[in-house]
N, C-alpha and C positions, 0 to 999 in steps of 0.2 A: 436434442435440440439444440443448434448452434447459436450462440450468443451473439448480440449485437453491439456489445459492450466493446469500447477501444482496446486494443492490444498494447502490451508494455512488456518489452523484453528486459531482463535484468540478467547482468553478467556480474558474477561475485564468485568467489571462493568456495571450495567444497565444502570446507568446514562450516562456514556460515549456513549454507543449504543444509547441512545434516542437522545443525542446531535448531534451524528453525522448523525443519522436519520433526524432530524430536518434540519439540514445544507443541507444535500442531497436533501431534498424535496424542500427547498428554491432555490437551484442551478440546479432543473430540471435534478438530477442524481439519481441513485438507492442507496441504501446504500453500496453496494458492491463497485460501480464505485467511489464513495467518498472515501472510504478507501483508492482504488488504487490511486485515485488523490492525496491525502494526503501523501501515500508512495513515488510517484513520485516527489512531490513537496519538500519532506525532503531530498530524494537522491539527487536531483539537487542542494539544498542549501549547503549540504555537500560536493560536488564535486566542487562547485563553491569557497568554502572556503578551502578545502584540496587537491583539485586536483582529476582527475579521477578515480575512482576505477577500479583497473586492475584485472580480476578475470583470472584463469590458469585453463584452460578446463573446459568442461560443468558439470563434476562431482566435482566442486571445493566446499569444504564445510569448513565453519570457525570451528576452534578448540578453 
């Protein structure tokens, strides 16, 4: 079943991709889920240090 979630293209070097895939396999996750986990963890750490990020409206874009 296709997902309605927004897509995000990530371009990085092959070594990082291979290392993320390795970690994902060890953690029983797909590479995509491992990247999502890392993003969530980074956001949580940032918000713990700087406070909750407040977004204004669903079409909020960083400038």
